[in-house]
N, C-alpha and C positions, 0 to 999 in steps of 0.2 A: 442446392441443386447442382448436381455433379455435370462437369462439362467434359466433352469428350476431347480428348487430345489426339490430334492427326501429326503424325511425323512422317516427313518425307527425307528420303536420302538425296543429299545434295550431290553425292558422287555416284548417281545411277549410272551404271554401265550402258553406254549406246548400244543399240541392237546388234549393229554389225561386229562390234568387239566380243559381245556375248557368244555371236555365232562363230567368231574365229576361235575363240576358247573352247568352245563345245567341240569344234572339228578337231582341234590340235589335241585335245584331251580323249577324243573319240567316245564322247559322253553318249551312250545309247539312247537315253531318253530324249535328249535335244536332238539328236540326229534323226531319230523316229518323227519328231515334230516337224523337222526341217523337210524330211521327205514327204509328209503328208502335205505340207504346206505348198510345195513346189512342184509335186508330181504333175498335177494337170497343167500347171503353166509349162513345165519342160516338154511334157508330151506335146501339147498344142504347138509349141515353137518348134519341135523337130518334125511333126507331121507337115506343117506348112513349109519348113525348109527342105525336106527330103521328098515329100509326096508319097511316102511309103509307110503306112500305119505300123507294120510288123518291124521294119528297121527302126522306125521311131521308137518303139517300146524297148527294144534291144538298147538303144542308144542312152534312154533315160537311165536304164541300170548302170550302163557303162560310165555315164557321167558322175553318177554318184560313187562309183568306185574310184574314179579319177579325182574326184574332188577330196576323198578320204586320203588317198595316196600323195595328194598335193596339199594338204591341210596347212602345211607350213608356209606355203606361198600366200595364202590369205591372211593378212594382219588385221583386219578390221578396220583400217583406216577409211577405206571407201565402202559402198554399199556392197552387199552380198550378191545380189541378182545379176549385174554386169560380169562378176567374176565366174559365177555359175553358167550363165548363158554362153561366156566365152568358151569354157570347156565344152559345153555341149556342141557349139558350133564347129569348132575344131575336129571333134570326133565326128561329126556328120560330114564335113569336107573330107576328112581320110577316109572314111567309108564309102562316100560316092566316088572318090578317086580310085579305090581299090575296084568298085565296080566297072569304072570305065577302063581299066587296065585290059580288059577282054576285048574292048574296041580301040583299035590304033588309033592314034592322033598324030597329025604333023605338028601341032602348035602344042608348046608347052601349056599346060592347064594353068590358068590363074584360079583363085578362089571364086571369083565371080563366075568364071566358065564353069567351074565344077558345080556350083550352085544351079546352073541353068538346066535343071530337070524338066521334062513335060509337066504340065499341069495336071494335077490329078482330074479324074472324071468327076463329073457333077454330082456322084453320089458318094463324095468324102463324109467322114464324120462330121465336118463342119457344116456341109450343105443339108445333110440328113438331119442334123440337130436344129436347124432352122425352123423356129416355130411359125413366124409369120412372113408374110410375102416380102416385106421391107429386108428383115433379116436374111431371107433366102437370098434375095437379090444382091445384098451385101457380101454374103459368103461366097456367091458365084463370082462376082465382080473380083473378089480378093483372090481367089483360086486361079483366076485368069491372068493374074499379075506375074511377071517375070519374077523369080524367087528373090533377088536382090531388092525389089520394090517390096514385096510381100513381106520380107524379113523386116526391113526397116520400118514399116507401117505397123506391123505387129509388135515389135519392140517399143515403138513411140506411143502408141495407143492403147495396146492391150496390156502391156508390162510397165507401162508409164516410166520408161527410162529416159534420161536426158539426152539430149544430141551427143554430148561427150561421152556418156555412158555407151550408147550405140556405137559411136566410133572406136571405142575401146573394145566391144565385143566384135564388131566386124573388122577391126584392124584397117580402117579407112579414116581419111580425114573428116572433121566435122562437116566442111563445105560438101563434101561428097555424100554425106549421110543427108544432109538438108536437102540436097537436090533429089535424091533417090525419093525422099517423103513428099516433095512438091511434085515431082513426075509421077509416083505411085497414085497420088491424089488426083491428079489430072487425068491419068489413064482411067482410073476407077470412075471419076464423074463422067468421062466420055462414054464408058461402057453402061453406066446406069442411066444416062439420057438416051441410050440406043443409038449413039453416033459413030458406032464402029466397034472393032474387036479390041480387046485388051491385049497388052504385050507380055 
């Protein structure tokens, strides 16, 4: 009776290092897979961040261009997601900042102020896509949050980033991120229980 022999590579390359090598080599097959894998996640993040679907779609494309231009900066030591979302966030902030130049401001804009865009109307892609009453209520509550809370909750619970990774994306201390998550959840809970308007 023949026995099947299974061999395993003891030196299997971690996913993040494989991504780094593919980006640096500009391997079209791997890059195409990455774009397919992360397109929806980037779009969802940028729509929540900017509240503008058209802008978010443009920023997704720009994020990939920037990622390819800066492939040498990603060495694969840490996870790919925080690096990619950090690029997307910076592009979104720059774009929102350019939009605000038409409206004069007396205070210097911080990143948090730049992200303070109005909540989208309730017919956004997320609310419209909600299939059940609970999902719809969650989508509405999420959209009513200030962008800094929405971003922290999205990165933590939908993108499964750690607090440290979110801090790296947002350029804020871990304690600040933890506070934003707690505050965002508290606001959502109040909104869902009908106790007031979300911030």
